[in-house]
Every structure is written in C-alpha cells, then in structure tokens.
C-alpha positions as CSV (number, residue, x, y, z in Angstrom):
1,X,-35.4,9.0,-26.2
2,X,-37.7,8.9,-23.2
3,X,-36.7,9.5,-19.7
4,X,-35.7,6.3,-17.9
5,X,-34.4,5.8,-14.3
6,X,-32.3,2.7,-14.0
7,X,-31.0,1.0,-10.8
8,X,-28.8,3.4,-8.9
9,X,-25.8,2.4,-6.8
10,X,-26.2,3.6,-3.2
11,X,-22.7,5.0,-2.7
12,X,-23.5,6.1,0.9
13,X,-23.6,2.4,1.8
14,X,-21.2,0.8,-0.6
15,X,-18.1,3.2,-0.4
16,X,-15.7,2.8,2.5
17,X,-15.7,5.8,4.9
18,X,-12.1,6.6,4.2
19,X,-12.7,6.8,0.5
20,X,-15.7,9.1,1.0
21,X,-13.4,11.5,3.0
22,X,-10.8,11.4,0.3
23,X,-13.4,12.2,-2.4
24,X,-14.8,15.0,-0.2
25,X,-11.3,16.4,0.2
26,X,-10.9,16.5,-3.6
27,X,-14.3,18.1,-4.0
28,X,-13.5,20.8,-1.4
29,X,-10.2,21.5,-3.1
30,X,-12.0,22.0,-6.4
31,X,-14.5,24.3,-4.7
32,X,-11.6,26.2,-3.1
33,X,-10.3,26.9,-6.6
34,X,-13.6,28.7,-7.5
35,X,-14.0,30.4,-4.2
36,X,-10.4,31.6,-3.9
37,X,-10.5,33.0,-7.5
38,X,-13.2,35.5,-6.5
39,X,-11.1,37.1,-3.8
40,X,-7.6,36.7,-5.0
41,X,-8.1,38.4,-8.4
42,X,-9.7,41.5,-7.0
43,X,-6.6,42.1,-4.9
44,X,-4.4,42.0,-8.0
45,X,-6.6,44.2,-10.1
46,X,-4.6,47.4,-9.7
47,X,-1.5,45.7,-11.0
48,X,-3.5,44.1,-13.8
49,X,-4.8,47.5,-14.9
50,X,-1.3,49.0,-14.7
51,X,0.1,46.3,-17.0
52,X,-2.8,45.6,-19.4
53,X,-4.4,49.1,-19.4
54,X,-8.0,49.3,-20.5
55,X,-9.4,50.5,-17.2
56,X,-12.7,51.3,-18.8
57,X,-13.2,47.6,-19.5
58,X,-11.8,46.2,-16.2
59,X,-15.3,45.6,-14.7
60,X,-15.9,43.1,-17.5
61,X,-13.2,40.8,-16.0
62,X,-15.7,40.2,-13.2
63,X,-18.9,40.5,-15.1
64,X,-17.8,38.0,-17.7
65,X,-16.9,35.5,-15.0
66,X,-20.3,36.1,-13.3
67,X,-22.3,35.7,-16.5
68,X,-20.7,32.4,-17.4
69,X,-20.7,30.8,-14.0
70,X,-24.3,31.7,-13.0
71,X,-25.8,30.8,-16.4
72,X,-24.1,27.4,-16.6
73,X,-24.9,26.2,-13.0
74,X,-28.3,24.6,-13.8
75,X,-27.0,23.1,-17.0
76,X,-24.1,21.4,-15.3
77,X,-26.5,20.2,-12.6
78,X,-28.6,18.5,-15.1
79,X,-25.6,17.0,-16.9
80,X,-24.3,15.6,-13.6
81,X,-27.6,13.8,-13.2
82,X,-27.4,12.4,-16.7
83,X,-23.7,11.4,-16.9
84,X,-22.5,11.4,-13.2
85,X,-20.8,14.0,-11.0
86,X,-17.3,12.6,-11.7
87,X,-17.1,13.5,-15.4
88,X,-18.7,17.0,-14.8
89,X,-16.3,17.8,-11.9
90,X,-13.2,16.6,-13.8
91,X,-14.2,18.6,-16.9
92,X,-14.8,21.6,-14.7
93,X,-11.4,21.4,-13.0
94,X,-9.7,20.8,-16.4
95,X,-11.4,23.8,-18.0
96,X,-10.8,26.0,-14.9
97,X,-7.1,25.2,-14.7
98,X,-6.6,25.6,-18.4
99,X,-8.4,29.0,-18.3
100,X,-6.3,30.1,-15.3
101,X,-3.1,29.4,-17.3
102,X,-4.5,31.3,-20.2
103,X,-5.5,34.3,-17.9
104,X,-1.9,34.4,-16.7
105,X,-0.6,34.7,-20.3
106,X,-3.0,37.5,-21.3
107,X,-1.4,40.3,-23.3
108,X,-4.3,42.7,-23.2
109,X,-7.6,43.3,-21.2
110,X,-9.7,41.7,-24.0
111,X,-7.8,38.5,-23.8
112,X,-8.2,38.4,-20.1
113,X,-12.0,39.0,-20.3
114,X,-12.3,36.1,-22.8
115,X,-10.3,33.8,-20.6
116,X,-12.3,34.8,-17.6
117,X,-15.4,33.6,-19.5
118,X,-13.7,30.2,-19.8
119,X,-12.9,30.3,-16.0
120,X,-16.5,31.0,-15.2
121,X,-17.6,28.0,-17.3
122,X,-15.3,25.8,-15.3
123,X,-16.2,27.3,-12.0
124,X,-19.9,26.6,-12.6
125,X,-19.1,22.9,-12.8
126,X,-17.2,23.0,-9.6
127,X,-19.9,24.9,-7.7
128,X,-22.9,22.9,-9.0
129,X,-21.3,19.5,-8.2
130,X,-19.7,20.5,-4.9
131,X,-23.1,20.9,-3.2
132,X,-24.5,17.7,-4.8
133,X,-21.7,15.2,-4.1
134,X,-22.2,15.2,-0.3
135,X,-25.7,14.0,-1.0
136,X,-24.2,11.0,-3.0
137,X,-21.7,10.1,-0.4
138,X,-23.7,10.5,2.8
139,X,-27.3,9.8,4.0
140,X,-29.3,12.9,5.0
141,X,-28.9,11.9,8.7
142,X,-25.1,11.8,8.4
143,X,-24.7,14.7,5.8
144,X,-24.9,17.7,8.1
145,X,-21.6,17.1,9.8
146,X,-19.8,17.4,6.5
147,X,-21.9,20.2,4.9
148,X,-20.5,22.7,7.2
149,X,-17.1,22.2,5.6
150,X,-18.4,23.8,2.4
151,X,-19.1,27.0,4.3
152,X,-15.6,26.7,5.8
153,X,-14.1,26.6,2.3
154,X,-15.7,29.9,1.4
155,X,-14.6,31.5,4.7
156,X,-11.1,30.3,4.2
157,X,-11.1,31.7,0.6
158,X,-12.2,35.1,1.8
159,X,-9.4,35.2,4.3
160,X,-6.6,33.7,2.2
161,X,-7.6,35.4,-1.1
162,X,-6.6,39.0,-0.3
163,X,-3.4,38.0,1.5
164,X,-2.3,35.5,-1.1
165,X,-3.2,37.8,-4.0
166,X,-1.3,40.7,-2.4
167,X,1.7,38.5,-1.6
168,X,1.9,37.0,-5.1
169,X,1.5,40.3,-6.8
170,X,4.1,42.0,-4.7
171,X,6.7,39.3,-4.7
172,X,6.3,37.8,-8.2
173,X,3.6,39.5,-10.4
174,X,-0.1,39.5,-11.0
175,X,0.0,36.6,-13.4
176,X,0.7,34.3,-10.5
177,X,-2.7,34.9,-8.9
178,X,-3.9,32.7,-11.9
179,X,-0.9,30.3,-12.1
180,X,-1.4,29.4,-8.4
181,X,-4.6,27.6,-9.4
182,X,-2.6,25.0,-11.4
183,X,-1.0,23.0,-8.5
184,X,-4.3,23.1,-6.5
185,X,-6.3,22.1,-9.5
186,X,-3.9,19.2,-10.4
187,X,-4.1,17.8,-6.9
188,X,-7.9,18.1,-6.9
189,X,-8.0,16.4,-10.3
190,X,-5.9,13.5,-9.1
191,X,-8.0,13.1,-6.0
192,X,-11.2,12.8,-8.0
193,X,-9.7,10.8,-10.8
194,X,-8.3,8.1,-8.5
195,X,-11.0,7.8,-5.9
196,X,-14.4,9.0,-7.2
197,X,-16.8,6.6,-8.9
198,X,-19.2,7.8,-11.5
199,X,-21.8,9.1,-8.9
200,X,-24.6,8.8,-11.5
201,X,-28.2,9.4,-10.6
202,X,-29.5,6.6,-12.8
203,X,-31.3,8.9,-15.2
204,X,-31.1,8.0,-18.9
205,X,-32.5,10.7,-21.1
206,X,-31.7,13.0,-24.0
207,X,-30.0,16.4,-23.4
208,X,-32.4,19.3,-23.2
209,X,-30.7,21.3,-26.0
210,X,-33.6,23.7,-26.4
211,X,-33.8,24.5,-22.7
212,X,-30.0,25.0,-22.6
213,X,-29.9,27.5,-25.4
214,X,-33.0,29.5,-24.3
215,X,-31.8,29.5,-20.7
216,X,-28.5,31.1,-21.8
217,X,-30.4,33.6,-24.0
218,X,-32.6,34.6,-21.1
219,X,-30.1,34.7,-18.2
220,X,-27.2,36.4,-19.9
221,X,-29.3,39.5,-21.0
222,X,-30.9,39.6,-17.6
223,X,-27.5,39.6,-15.8
224,X,-26.1,42.1,-18.2
225,X,-29.1,44.5,-17.6
226,X,-28.6,44.1,-13.8
227,X,-24.8,44.5,-13.7
228,X,-23.9,47.1,-16.4
229,X,-22.8,50.4,-14.9
230,X,-26.0,52.5,-14.6
231,X,-23.9,55.7,-14.7
232,X,-23.3,54.9,-18.4
233,X,-26.4,52.8,-19.1
234,X,-29.4,54.1,-17.0
235,X,-32.3,51.9,-16.3
236,X,-34.4,53.7,-18.9
237,X,-31.8,53.5,-21.6
238,X,-32.6,51.6,-24.8
239,X,-29.9,49.0,-24.1
240,X,-31.1,48.1,-20.6
241,X,-34.8,48.0,-21.7
242,X,-33.9,45.9,-24.7
243,X,-31.9,43.4,-22.6
244,X,-34.7,43.0,-20.2
245,X,-37.2,42.5,-23.0
246,X,-34.9,39.8,-24.5
247,X,-34.6,38.2,-21.1
248,X,-38.4,38.0,-20.6
249,X,-39.1,36.7,-24.1
250,X,-36.5,33.9,-24.0
251,X,-37.5,33.2,-20.4
252,X,-41.0,32.6,-21.5
253,X,-39.8,30.4,-24.3
254,X,-37.5,28.5,-21.9
255,X,-40.4,27.8,-19.5
256,X,-42.5,26.5,-22.4
257,X,-39.7,24.2,-23.6
258,X,-39.3,22.9,-20.1
259,X,-42.9,21.8,-19.9
260,X,-42.4,19.7,-23.1
261,X,-38.8,18.4,-22.6
262,X,-38.3,14.8,-21.7
263,X,-35.6,15.6,-19.2
264,X,-35.7,19.4,-18.5
265,X,-32.9,21.4,-17.0
266,X,-35.2,23.0,-14.5
267,X,-37.8,20.3,-13.7
268,X,-40.9,22.4,-13.0
269,X,-42.7,19.5,-11.3
270,X,-40.1,19.9,-8.5
271,X,-41.9,23.1,-7.5
272,X,-44.9,21.1,-6.5
273,X,-42.9,20.0,-3.5
274,X,-43.3,22.6,-0.8
275,X,-39.9,22.1,0.7
276,X,-38.2,22.7,-2.7
277,X,-40.3,25.8,-3.4
278,X,-39.6,27.3,0.0
279,X,-35.9,26.7,-0.2
280,X,-35.6,28.1,-3.7
281,X,-37.5,31.3,-2.8
282,X,-35.7,31.7,0.6
283,X,-32.3,31.2,-1.1
284,X,-33.1,33.9,-3.7
285,X,-34.2,36.3,-1.0
286,X,-31.3,35.3,1.3
287,X,-28.8,36.0,-1.6
288,X,-30.3,39.3,-2.4
289,X,-30.5,40.5,1.2
290,X,-27.0,39.5,2.3
291,X,-25.0,40.1,-0.8
292,X,-26.7,43.4,-1.6
293,X,-26.1,44.7,1.9
294,X,-22.6,43.3,2.2
295,X,-21.6,44.8,-1.1
296,X,-21.9,48.4,0.2
297,X,-20.5,47.9,3.6
298,X,-17.0,49.0,2.5
299,X,-18.6,52.4,1.5
300,X,-19.4,53.0,5.1
301,X,-16.1,51.8,6.4
302,X,-14.1,54.0,4.0
303,X,-16.3,57.1,3.7
304,X,-17.7,57.3,7.2
305,X,-15.4,55.4,9.5
306,X,-12.4,56.7,7.6
307,X,-10.4,53.5,7.2
308,X,-8.3,52.7,4.1
309,X,-9.5,50.2,1.4
310,X,-7.1,47.6,2.8
311,X,-8.3,48.1,6.3
312,X,-11.9,47.9,5.1
313,X,-11.2,44.5,3.6
314,X,-9.5,43.3,6.8
315,X,-12.4,44.5,8.9
316,X,-14.8,42.2,7.0
317,X,-12.8,39.1,7.9
318,X,-14.8,38.6,11.2
319,X,-18.0,38.3,9.1
320,X,-16.6,35.3,7.2
321,X,-15.1,33.8,10.4
322,X,-18.5,34.0,12.2
323,X,-20.1,32.6,9.1
324,X,-17.8,29.6,9.2
325,X,-18.4,29.1,12.9
326,X,-22.2,29.4,12.5
327,X,-22.2,27.0,9.7
328,X,-20.1,24.3,11.4
329,X,-21.8,24.6,14.8
330,X,-25.3,24.5,13.3
331,X,-24.6,21.5,11.0
332,X,-23.1,19.6,13.9
333,X,-26.1,20.3,16.1
334,X,-28.4,19.1,13.3
335,X,-26.4,15.9,13.0
336,X,-26.9,15.3,16.8
337,X,-30.6,16.3,17.0
338,X,-31.9,15.4,13.5
339,X,-33.7,18.7,13.5
340,X,-32.9,21.4,10.9
341,X,-35.9,23.8,10.9
342,X,-35.2,25.4,14.4
343,X,-31.6,26.1,13.3
344,X,-32.7,27.7,10.0
345,X,-35.1,29.9,11.9
346,X,-32.4,30.8,14.4
347,X,-30.1,31.8,11.5
348,X,-32.8,34.1,10.0
349,X,-33.5,35.5,13.5
350,X,-29.8,36.3,14.0
351,X,-29.7,37.9,10.6
352,X,-32.7,40.1,11.5
353,X,-30.9,41.2,14.7
354,X,-27.7,41.8,12.7
355,X,-29.4,43.9,10.0
356,X,-31.4,45.8,12.6
357,X,-28.1,46.6,14.5
358,X,-26.7,47.8,11.2
359,X,-29.5,50.3,10.8
360,X,-28.3,51.9,14.1
361,X,-24.9,52.9,12.7
362,X,-24.2,56.6,12.8
363,X,-21.4,59.0,11.8
364,X,-19.6,58.4,15.1
365,X,-19.5,54.6,14.6
366,X,-16.0,53.1,14.6
367,X,-14.7,50.0,12.9
368,X,-15.2,48.1,16.1
369,X,-18.9,49.1,16.1
370,X,-19.2,47.6,12.6
371,X,-17.3,44.4,13.4
372,X,-19.5,43.2,16.2
373,X,-22.6,43.8,14.0
374,X,-21.0,41.8,11.2
375,X,-20.3,39.0,13.7
376,X,-24.1,38.8,14.3
377,X,-24.8,38.7,10.6
378,X,-22.2,35.9,10.0
379,X,-23.6,33.8,12.8
380,X,-27.0,34.1,11.3
381,X,-25.9,33.5,7.7
382,X,-23.8,30.4,8.7
383,X,-26.7,28.0,9.4
384,X,-29.1,29.2,6.7
385,X,-27.2,28.3,3.5
386,X,-26.2,24.7,4.3
387,X,-29.4,23.8,6.1
388,X,-31.7,25.1,3.4
389,X,-29.6,23.0,1.1
390,X,-30.0,20.0,3.4
391,X,-33.7,20.4,3.8
392,X,-34.1,20.4,0.0
393,X,-31.8,17.4,-0.5
394,X,-33.8,15.4,2.1
395,X,-37.0,16.0,0.1
396,X,-35.8,15.4,-3.5
397,X,-35.5,12.1,-5.3
398,X,-31.9,11.1,-6.2
399,X,-32.7,11.0,-9.9
400,X,-33.0,14.8,-9.8
401,X,-30.4,15.7,-7.0
402,X,-27.9,17.4,-9.2
403,X,-30.7,19.4,-11.0
404,X,-32.3,20.4,-7.7
405,X,-29.1,21.4,-5.9
406,X,-27.9,23.4,-9.0
407,X,-31.2,25.1,-9.2
408,X,-31.0,26.3,-5.6
409,X,-27.4,27.6,-6.2
410,X,-28.5,29.3,-9.4
411,X,-31.4,31.1,-7.8
412,X,-29.2,32.2,-4.9
413,X,-26.6,33.7,-7.3
414,X,-29.4,35.2,-9.3
415,X,-30.7,36.8,-6.0
416,X,-27.2,38.2,-5.4
417,X,-27.2,39.9,-8.8
418,X,-30.7,41.2,-8.3
419,X,-29.9,42.4,-4.8
420,X,-26.7,44.2,-5.9
421,X,-28.6,45.9,-8.7
422,X,-31.7,46.9,-6.6
423,X,-29.7,48.1,-3.6
424,X,-27.4,50.0,-6.0
425,X,-30.3,51.9,-7.3
426,X,-31.5,52.6,-3.7
427,X,-28.0,53.8,-2.7
428,X,-27.6,56.1,-5.7
429,X,-31.1,57.6,-5.4
430,X,-31.0,58.0,-1.6
431,X,-27.4,59.3,-1.6
432,X,-28.1,62.0,-4.1
433,X,-31.1,63.2,-2.1
434,X,-29.4,62.9,1.2
435,X,-26.3,64.9,0.1
436,X,-28.6,67.7,-1.0
437,X,-30.6,67.6,2.2
438,X,-27.5,67.5,4.5
439,X,-25.4,70.1,2.7
440,X,-28.1,72.6,1.7
441,X,-28.1,74.5,5.1
442,X,-24.4,74.9,4.9
443,X,-24.1,75.8,1.2
444,X,-27.0,78.2,1.3
445,X,-25.4,80.2,4.0
446,X,-22.1,80.7,2.1
447,X,-21.0,83.8,0.2
448,X,-21.8,83.6,-3.5
449,X,-18.2,82.9,-4.6
450,X,-17.8,80.0,-2.1
451,X,-21.3,78.7,-2.9
452,X,-20.4,78.4,-6.6
453,X,-17.2,76.6,-5.8
454,X,-19.0,74.0,-3.6
455,X,-21.8,73.6,-6.1
456,X,-19.3,72.9,-8.9
457,X,-17.6,70.2,-6.9
458,X,-18.8,66.6,-7.0
459,X,-20.0,66.2,-3.4
460,X,-20.3,62.4,-3.8
461,X,-16.6,62.3,-4.0
462,X,-15.9,64.9,-1.3
463,X,-15.4,62.5,1.5
464,X,-12.7,60.5,-0.2
465,X,-11.4,63.0,-2.8
466,X,-12.7,63.8,-6.3
467,X,-11.7,61.9,-9.5
468,X,-8.7,64.2,-10.0
469,X,-7.4,63.5,-6.6
470,X,-8.3,67.0,-5.1
471,X,-10.5,66.9,-2.0
472,X,-13.0,69.6,-1.3
473,X,-10.7,71.1,1.4
474,X,-7.8,71.2,-1.1
475,X,-10.0,72.8,-3.7
476,X,-11.2,75.5,-1.3
477,X,-7.7,76.2,0.1
478,X,-6.3,76.5,-3.4
479,X,-9.1,78.9,-4.2
480,X,-8.4,81.1,-1.1
481,X,-4.7,81.3,-1.8
482,X,-5.3,82.0,-5.5
483,X,-7.7,84.8,-4.5
484,X,-5.2,86.5,-2.2
485,X,-2.3,86.1,-4.6
486,X,-4.5,87.6,-7.4
487,X,-5.4,90.6,-5.2
488,X,-1.7,91.3,-4.5
489,X,-0.8,91.0,-8.2
490,X,-3.7,93.2,-9.2
491,X,-2.9,95.9,-6.6
492,X,0.6,96.2,-7.7
493,X,-0.5,96.5,-11.3
494,X,-3.3,99.0,-10.5
495,X,-1.1,101.3,-8.2
496,X,2.3,101.0,-9.8
497,X,1.3,100.6,-13.5
498,X,-2.2,102.2,-13.6
499,X,-3.5,99.0,-15.3
500,X,-7.2,99.6,-16.0
501,X,-7.9,95.8,-16.2
502,X,-6.5,95.3,-12.7
503,X,-8.5,98.3,-11.4
504,X,-11.7,96.9,-12.9
505,X,-11.0,93.4,-11.3
506,X,-10.3,94.9,-7.9
507,X,-13.4,97.1,-7.9
508,X,-15.5,94.0,-8.8
509,X,-14.0,91.9,-6.0
510,X,-16.6,91.6,-3.2
511,X,-13.9,90.7,-0.6
512,X,-12.3,94.2,-0.7
513,X,-13.6,97.1,1.5
514,X,-15.6,99.8,-0.3
515,X,-13.2,102.5,0.9
516,X,-10.2,100.7,-0.6
517,X,-12.1,100.3,-3.9
518,X,-12.8,104.0,-4.0
519,X,-9.2,104.9,-3.5
520,X,-8.1,102.4,-6.2
521,X,-10.7,103.8,-8.6
522,X,-9.7,107.4,-8.0
523,X,-6.0,106.6,-8.0
524,X,-5.5,108.1,-4.5
525,X,-3.2,105.4,-3.2
526,X,0.4,106.5,-2.7
527,X,2.8,103.8,-4.0
528,X,4.8,104.2,-0.7
529,X,1.8,103.0,1.3
530,X,1.2,99.9,-0.9
531,X,3.3,97.5,1.3
532,X,1.2,98.5,4.3
533,X,-2.1,97.8,2.3
534,X,-0.8,94.5,1.1
535,X,0.3,93.5,4.6
536,X,-3.2,94.3,5.9
537,X,-4.8,92.2,3.1
538,X,-2.4,89.4,3.8
539,X,-3.4,89.4,7.4
540,X,-6.8,88.2,6.3
541,X,-5.3,85.1,4.6
542,X,-5.0,83.0,7.8
543,X,-8.6,83.6,8.9
544,X,-9.8,82.9,5.4
545,X,-7.9,79.6,5.3
546,X,-9.4,78.7,8.7
547,X,-12.9,79.4,7.4
548,X,-12.2,77.2,4.3
549,X,-11.0,74.4,6.5
550,X,-14.0,74.7,8.8
551,X,-16.4,74.8,5.8
552,X,-14.9,71.7,4.2
553,X,-15.1,69.9,7.6
554,X,-18.7,70.9,8.0
555,X,-19.5,69.7,4.5
556,X,-17.5,66.5,5.0
557,X,-19.5,65.8,8.1
558,X,-22.7,66.4,6.3
559,X,-21.6,64.0,3.5
560,X,-20.7,61.4,6.1
561,X,-24.2,61.8,7.4
562,X,-25.6,61.4,3.9
563,X,-23.6,58.2,3.4
564,X,-24.7,56.9,6.8
565,X,-28.4,57.5,6.1
566,X,-28.2,56.0,2.6
567,X,-26.4,52.8,3.7
568,X,-28.6,52.3,6.8
569,X,-31.6,52.6,4.5
570,X,-30.3,49.6,2.5
571,X,-30.2,47.6,5.7
572,X,-33.7,48.6,6.6
573,X,-34.9,47.4,3.2
574,X,-32.9,44.2,3.5
575,X,-34.7,43.4,6.8
576,X,-37.9,42.9,4.9
577,X,-36.3,40.3,2.7
578,X,-35.1,38.4,5.8
579,X,-38.5,38.7,7.4
580,X,-40.2,37.2,4.4
581,X,-37.7,34.3,4.4
582,X,-38.3,33.8,8.1
583,X,-42.0,33.6,7.7
584,X,-41.7,31.3,4.7
585,X,-39.7,28.9,6.7
586,X,-41.8,29.2,9.8
587,X,-45.1,28.6,8.1
588,X,-44.2,27.0,4.8
589,X,-41.3,24.6,5.4
590,X,-42.3,21.2,6.7
591,X,-39.7,19.5,8.8
592,X,-39.3,16.0,7.3
593,X,-37.2,13.6,9.5
594,X,-33.7,13.2,8.0
595,X,-33.6,9.9,6.2
596,X,-31.2,7.2,7.5
597,X,-30.3,5.9,4.0
598,X,-30.4,7.2,0.4
599,X,-32.7,4.4,-0.7
600,X,-35.9,5.6,0.8
601,X,-35.9,8.8,-1.4
602,X,-39.2,10.5,-2.1
603,X,-40.9,10.4,-5.4
604,X,-41.9,13.4,-7.5
605,X,-44.6,12.9,-10.0
606,X,-44.0,13.9,-13.6
C-alpha cells in the first residue's frame, strides 16, 4: 500500500468555536491524568512500600512507566496521523484508566510494576495527541493563546499532585492515588467521545511495523542503560555496555527501515526543514538542561539548606508557578504580535540568567535564596516549550503533524533521561572528589582513633544521617561515651580484681596519662583512691563530648560545601546546553509568519 494523502477537513474553519473549547477541555483533562500521575504517585510511595514491600524494586515503578511512555510517543503520533487523533486519544484514556484501576488492586510490587507499564502505554497516547490536537483545532495565528494552557496543566499537576497524594494516602489509603484517575478519565472520555471528530490528517498508508519494533528494541535498552542505578550497575559493567550496544545496533536498523518505509514513524525528510531540525535539537538540549538540573535541586535544599523533604517539595512550587505564568504570558504576546522567535530567545536568556544565579549558591544560602532563582528559571522555561512547538507546527504539513509533534516530545523526554544520567555521573564523581578535598584538612589533623572512626563512616550520608539512621555526630558521641565507660570498667577490674586483660587494655589506651599507666602496670594504685581517679577521668568526658560535637559540625560544614560545589557544577555545565540552544535559535531558526489558516500548509518533499 503506497502513501496517499486524501482531502483533509479543515477543522479550524468548520468547527464552532464552542465545540473547539469543549474538545480542548477534554484533551486537557486527559493530559492532566498523565501529568498528575507523575507527582501524585511519588507522594504515596512510602505507604506503597510499607504495604507491598520489595523496596529494592520500587524504582522500577517509575522506570517502567518512563520506558513505556517515552518509547510509544512517536508510534502513537504516527498512528494519530493515519487513523485520527480521536481514536488514539480515546484508546489512551481507556488504557490509562484501566491500568490505574489495576494499579490500585496490586497485591505485590511486581504486579504494580506491570500495571505501571500499561499506564505508561496509555500516558504516551495522551501526551502525543495533546500537543497535536490544538494544531487541528486552531490556525497557527490563533493557536498561541491556547497552547499556554498545556503548560498550565503541568503546573497545576505539580502543585495538586503532592497535596492530593498525601491527602488520599492519609485519609483513605495509597490505592486511591490510582483510583482517583477513574472519575477524571471518565469525564475526559465522555468529552472526547461526544464532541471530537476524527481529526484525521488525510494520510492513507500501511503501518510501519518494522520501524515500530526496532524503535522499541532501540529505545528501551537505551533508557534502561541510562536509568539503572549506577551504584549496582556501573557504566563499565557488562549489562550497561550490552544494553548500549543493543540500542546502537537496533537504532541503526531502525534508521535504515525508516529510509525504506512507505509511511515511517520518524519521517527523516522532515529533518530537511531547518525549523523542524532546530526545534528537535533545542527540545532535546532544553530537556536535558532543565530536567537534569531540576532533578538534583532537592539535594541542595535538604543537605545544604537543611529543610525537610516535604519542605523541599513545597519550595519548588514557585518554579512551576513561574513556568505557568511565563508560558501563558508569552503565548498571549505571540498571539497579539504574531512573532515567536523573540520570545523563545527571551526564554533561553532568562534560563541562562537563572542557571548562572544557581551557580552562585553557597553554604549560607537559604530556601528564599533558592526560590527567587527558581522563579527566573521558570519564567525562562515557560515560553520555550510551547513556542518551540508552535514554530515547528507552523512549518510542518498537516499530513505529518502528529508525527512531527510526537517526535519533538519524544526527543525532549529522551533529553530528560540523558540529562538525568549525565548529570548524575557528574554529581557522583564531583561529590566524591569534593568530600575528600573539603574534609581532608579536618580528618588529617585528628588523633588516630578519631580519624579511623571518621574514615569508616560514609561521609556522603553524614549531612542527613547514614543508612542505619546514625548521624556522624551520634556516632562520635557514642564512641566517646563508650570509651569513657570502658575505661571506668577496666580500671575497676584492673585495680580491684587485678585483671591482666584490663591492665593491658588500659596501658594501650593513648588517652590515659603515662603516669597513670605506670601506676596501673606496677599495681601501685590504692583501691581507696580509685573513686578520685575515676572522678578525674570522668571530668574529661564533657570536654571530649564538646570536641566530638565541634568535629562533627566542622565535617558537616565541609560536606555541605562539597554538596554545594558539586551541585553548582551541574548548573555550570547546564549553562552550556542552554547557550547552544540560544545560538541555534538565534542563527538557525527562521521566523516564518504564523499562517492564518490551516490550508496553506507547507509541503515537505519525500
């Protein structure tokens, strides 16, 4: 079956405005399902672990969702071009709601992981169509005023998710964070079912089965290699290397198949269009820079600013609020002026300022110092995502709109995964080095017994407590008290019972004066004077405790400095990704006037 483009209905002109708004409301409700799920589930995770156990597999509940949703986005985008957005969106909502119900019935962690895969498959359909449907409903000139609403949905989800997840878990149980998707999904389904036409692109072609299979076989190993915990699976391990090799091999096969396919999932000829290419690369870099940097922000808030995990999550709300404001304001300005490139450049410029300000954080920075910097980042990010999407939509023929929009979303999410992995390596490497550099002067100046105690402690955990719940200060204080208690016990045994083992231990103790050791060894201590000797030794307990507290504080401050240096290094590296994106848009993105109708769409040669 050869590719054929039939006459396409121009829904932007034929549908009543009220019906468009109702359709858009249904689409946004469907998108809210996907966006809300990301934030609401993480809040309930402690309760899920307590009920289902299997903490060693809990990361897979997120990884499985990410693998399924990212991999399927370009496939759903192509299917929506072939068969219409309506059927893909309705199928996605149905699958997502069904999977949510199944997640709520999970009896063990492995069932939950399997059902999260199904949720991810449904979410991919919601995400890929949500960005394409506004292009069906509105002309490029009218589209900006509505595209800002998509950013508002993600902002709303980031605020509602933690609150709703915590409330449902506390008042009912964790299963309701999944069941809550049912009423929202049903309402969205009914909106779409009753009001949305087919929204077909007019493309008639065979499904690219070879491309679909090889895309999955390439992307899944790549994402696994990037997301697996490198503490258990290092970059040079056989598993990670093997996954990367598989990803490269099937990636090459996929590209070859796409050059031969009648209707490819990723239409390589689209990359001949400069606007498409620039938006794809910029979206990838944008996703890597922002998501990678944002992912580690909580480490600074918890380990340096000293806030709780809950407070850390709340402190990041201003970022999403400013993102929503930046998105809505920018899209409204584009709608009035017809210009999008200046606002994209403004967004990247604000991101540069925001990232640079993040590099100036230090150990004395408060939550407020972080918040105003996040506001700058959000204001910058707000315009870039919807306007890059708008620029691409304005340049792509409608026959390939679903494919093109899904491709951009796919590369943005792929950039997020790559950014998280690369910045994770940077953090781990830099933090290890920085902890050694910052604590070495303190540790090297310690007496041998204290130095051994500190060196045996996992200093990466020292700021927040080690894996067994004991902080470095607790460990040192326990050691001091144990040492003094042991000395008292050994003195009693040596003087009153003539215990040779106790005598040997006391003589070997570097904390005791040489004169006292000689008297113990020569048995010259009168038992009647023992209480006085013990009182003298006990008098040293308080200064020793004070020294231990001071030492732990000094090391804690050094570790905070190590965290600060490591995290600000991530922001320095992220700046270069934003700089490249800025230059790409400045010199490589033509500003094509926004079309007044959807009929005068450009043509891309085969």
